[in-house]
Wavefront OBJ file of the C-alpha trace (Angstrom):
o trace
v 0.000 0.000 0.000
v 0.987 3.621 -0.547
v 0.139 6.364 1.939
v -0.629 10.073 1.925
v -0.018 12.352 4.904
v -2.946 14.615 5.731
v -1.196 17.820 6.719
v -4.293 19.228 8.341
v -3.372 17.033 11.317
v 0.151 15.680 10.723
v 2.985 18.180 11.322
v 0.303 20.813 11.862
v 2.772 22.958 13.827
v 4.858 23.496 10.666
v 4.201 25.749 7.724
v 2.532 23.873 4.881
v 5.684 23.809 2.702
v 7.761 22.502 5.623
v 5.095 19.918 6.456
v 5.307 18.682 2.862
v 9.065 18.293 3.275
v 8.586 16.463 6.597
v 6.160 14.030 4.966
v 8.707 13.282 2.261
v 11.441 12.677 4.825
v 9.148 10.355 6.792
v 8.502 8.188 3.730
v 4.988 9.164 2.650
v 4.105 8.765 -1.020
v 1.802 11.817 -1.274
v 0.218 14.561 0.810
v -3.204 16.140 1.247
v -4.477 19.053 3.306
v -7.553 20.818 4.627
v -7.535 24.592 4.010
v -4.242 25.754 2.480
v -5.451 29.144 1.261
v -3.396 31.295 3.669
v -0.202 29.920 2.110
v 0.661 31.280 -1.347
v 0.084 28.585 -3.943
v 3.529 29.204 -5.446
v 5.198 28.236 -2.153
v 3.205 25.021 -1.942
v 3.892 24.183 -5.574
v 7.626 24.748 -5.016
v 7.656 22.345 -2.047
v 5.728 19.736 -4.035
v 8.141 20.054 -6.948
v 11.134 19.855 -4.605
v 9.891 16.665 -2.932
v 8.266 15.101 -6.013
v 5.093 14.600 -3.980
v 1.570 15.174 -5.263
v -1.089 17.021 -3.274
v -4.048 14.642 -3.517
v -6.800 16.858 -2.175
v -7.931 19.948 -0.297
v -11.228 21.210 1.122
v -13.495 24.097 0.265
v -13.547 26.823 2.899
v -15.764 26.226 5.919
v -17.368 29.671 5.916
v -17.688 31.665 9.140
v -15.778 29.458 11.548
v -16.369 31.834 14.463
v -20.105 31.244 13.964
v -19.597 27.469 13.909
v -19.856 26.907 10.161
v -18.225 23.813 8.680
v -18.963 24.053 4.986
v -21.482 25.919 2.830
v -22.686 23.714 0.001
v -25.909 22.483 1.652
v -26.927 25.870 3.075
v -29.800 27.318 0.985
v -29.095 30.894 2.070
v -25.363 30.759 1.223
v -25.340 29.730 -2.456
v -23.214 32.655 -3.651
v -20.726 32.037 -0.836
v -20.672 28.320 -1.639
v -19.881 29.071 -5.278
v -17.106 31.444 -4.214
v -15.610 28.766 -1.956
v -15.767 26.227 -4.782
v -14.115 28.654 -7.211
v -11.376 29.432 -4.679
v -10.634 25.755 -4.037
v -10.566 24.809 -7.719
v -8.296 27.741 -8.569
v -5.876 26.858 -5.774
v -5.944 23.153 -6.618
v -5.219 23.894 -10.269
v -2.295 26.126 -9.324
v -0.586 23.398 -7.271
v -1.477 20.425 -9.486
v -3.967 18.958 -7.013
v -6.560 16.680 -8.637
v -9.315 16.509 -5.993
v -11.426 19.042 -4.091
v -13.650 18.043 -1.174
v -16.782 20.198 -1.264
v -17.971 20.513 2.324
v -21.725 20.302 2.844
v -21.940 22.083 6.197
v -24.479 22.012 9.020
v -28.000 22.155 7.655
v -31.449 20.714 8.389
v -33.302 22.943 5.929
v -36.008 21.299 3.847
v -34.181 22.205 0.655
v -30.681 21.360 1.904
v -30.406 18.325 -0.361
v -31.613 20.241 -3.418
v -29.101 22.984 -2.635
v -26.254 20.502 -2.146
v -27.014 18.730 -5.428
v -27.152 22.015 -7.337
v -23.906 23.295 -5.818
v -22.164 20.010 -6.567
v -23.337 20.246 -10.152
v -21.758 23.687 -10.308
v -18.542 22.364 -8.741
v -18.269 19.451 -11.159
v -18.791 21.728 -14.146
v -16.157 24.194 -12.926
v -13.678 21.437 -12.045
v -13.945 19.385 -15.241
v -11.753 21.593 -17.487
v -8.960 21.286 -14.924
v -9.206 17.486 -14.663
v -10.240 17.843 -11.018
v -12.473 15.354 -9.185
v -15.032 16.647 -6.699
v -15.306 14.620 -3.494
v -18.037 14.474 -0.871
v -17.481 12.987 2.579
v -20.004 11.829 5.191
v -18.987 12.965 8.694
v -19.947 11.176 11.897
v -22.553 12.548 14.288
v -20.170 12.655 17.266
v -17.526 14.933 15.780
v -19.883 16.905 13.534
v -23.420 16.803 14.961
v -25.859 18.343 12.516
v -23.623 17.932 9.471
v -25.832 17.431 6.426
v -23.997 14.470 4.879
v -23.947 11.627 7.404
v -23.886 8.241 5.648
v -22.446 6.559 2.599
v -25.950 5.674 1.381
v -26.910 9.345 1.469
v -23.700 10.239 -0.381
v -24.314 7.682 -3.130
v -27.870 8.970 -3.538
v -26.481 12.480 -4.033
v -23.863 11.211 -6.488
v -26.569 9.576 -8.600
v -28.638 12.765 -8.525
v -25.766 14.983 -9.665
v -24.815 12.436 -12.319
v -21.389 13.881 -13.074
v -18.428 11.634 -13.935
v -16.052 13.676 -11.771
v -18.067 13.375 -8.541
v -16.824 10.696 -6.132
v -17.105 9.569 -2.524
v -14.361 10.250 -0.002
v -14.514 7.113 2.145
v -13.068 7.908 5.552
v -12.853 4.632 7.455
v -12.970 6.506 10.768
v -16.257 8.261 10.032
v -17.844 5.230 8.357
v -16.941 2.904 11.228
v -18.515 5.267 13.768
v -21.727 5.710 11.757
v -22.188 2.398 9.970
v -19.467 -0.181 10.694
v -19.106 -3.175 8.364
v -16.085 -1.626 6.656
v -15.161 -4.631 4.542
v -18.568 -4.895 2.888
v -18.925 -1.134 2.596
v -15.598 -0.844 0.791
v -16.441 -3.759 -1.467
v -19.884 -2.489 -2.400
v -18.918 1.162 -2.813
v -15.552 0.862 -4.534
v -16.865 2.039 -7.911
v -17.959 5.315 -6.265
v -14.804 5.907 -4.194
v -12.372 8.633 -5.204
v -10.222 8.696 -2.067
v -9.848 6.663 1.141
v -8.770 7.986 4.536
v -8.184 6.271 7.869
v -7.589 6.754 11.590
v -8.051 4.618 14.658
v -11.522 4.299 16.158
v -12.758 5.751 18.447
v -9.913 8.133 19.358
v -8.825 9.167 15.821
v -5.223 8.284 16.562
v -2.714 6.380 14.410
v -3.991 3.155 12.814
v -2.119 0.699 15.035
v -4.525 1.229 17.946
v -8.288 1.053 18.474
v -11.068 -1.260 17.364
v -10.334 -1.443 13.612
v -7.779 -3.972 12.333
v -6.192 -1.870 9.618
v -3.873 -4.643 8.488
v -7.050 -6.426 7.417
v -8.671 -3.292 5.966
v -5.589 -2.347 3.947
v -5.509 -5.894 2.606
v -9.152 -5.651 1.581
v -8.511 -2.362 -0.197
v -5.573 -3.842 -2.080
v -7.552 -6.925 -3.052
v -10.218 -4.680 -4.574
v -7.646 -3.193 -6.940
v -7.467 0.244 -5.326
v -3.895 1.440 -5.779
v -3.936 5.154 -4.953
v -2.291 6.408 -1.737
v -4.490 6.078 1.355
v -4.878 9.215 3.458
v -3.540 9.147 7.007
v -5.913 11.648 8.608
v -5.338 11.036 12.288
v -4.667 13.354 15.219
v -1.268 12.825 16.842
v -1.136 13.294 20.609
v 2.664 13.465 20.464
v 4.987 14.800 17.733
v 4.009 13.250 14.402
v 7.373 11.562 13.895
v 6.755 9.578 17.097
v 3.502 8.122 15.710
v 4.825 6.549 12.501
v 5.719 3.019 13.600
v 2.753 1.764 11.528
v 4.251 3.374 8.414
v 7.854 2.369 8.979
v 7.048 -1.352 9.304
v 5.397 -1.503 5.877
l 1 2 3 4 5 6 7 8 9 10 11 12 13 14 15 16 17 18 19 20 21 22 23 24 25 26 27 28 29 30 31 32 33 34 35 36 37 38 39 40 41 42 43 44 45 46 47 48 49 50 51 52 53 54 55 56 57 58 59 60 61 62 63 64 65 66 67 68 69 70 71 72 73 74 75 76 77 78 79 80 81 82 83 84 85 86 87 88 89 90 91 92 93 94 95 96 97 98 99 100 101 102 103 104 105 106 107 108 109 110 111 112 113 114 115 116 117 118 119 120 121 122 123 124 125 126 127 128 129 130 131 132 133 134 135 136 137 138 139 140 141 142 143 144 145 146 147 148 149 150 151 152 153 154 155 156 157 158 159 160 161 162 163 164 165 166 167 168 169 170 171 172 173 174 175 176 177 178 179 180 181 182 183 184 185 186 187 188 189 190 191 192 193 194 195 196 197 198 199 200 201 202 203 204 205 206 207 208 209 210 211 212 213 214 215 216 217 218 219 220 221 222 223 224 225 226 227 228 229 230 231 232 233 234 235 236 237 238 239 240 241 242 243 244 245 246 247 248 249 250 251 252
């Protein structure tokens, strides 16, 4: 298996370019991030070129974080802001050679939240297509993100069918799926044709994958047996310096 370091959590104390360099030194095959927009794209691109790593994905902006927002695409009263966040993410991704953008749904229970999300994803897919960029959607668990619109893989697949765009895929985060649904082996098997990226962390503490209730040796084997060969995203929260949490990576 090949692995990607999610720099939203790993080496988060470093600047994004330095975190990219740290991931290369540690032996990761790729990187990904959350919200890189405060760092000039040219600096990120230079670090990627220097390390020969690819940035696999980044997120659309969350909106007004001070007001508790965590994405805009399913908020009926924020369509213009959602489009602006999508445009920003696609532009930045294109500038650094990143091929995936996660469009964040946000917290919404509005009656027309689904209709809004589908329409905004259609916009995102249309804007992303000329750049060869895939749009990702990710269900988040109810413990870490109570009230988040997109909660389950079934809901995500339903949205994907409704948008009906070839560059819309599911981001399958094993941590979130295990907390909400379990049955990871069957879920991966049945959903593989819809999956654009896979992430992982231990359950329930979101630590490195050599602890917790999920046997990731088994899960990684399942993923490989299904023919998935892209780097898997290590999106866990280190409780100690990141370099001290990489025994799982170094033994592979």
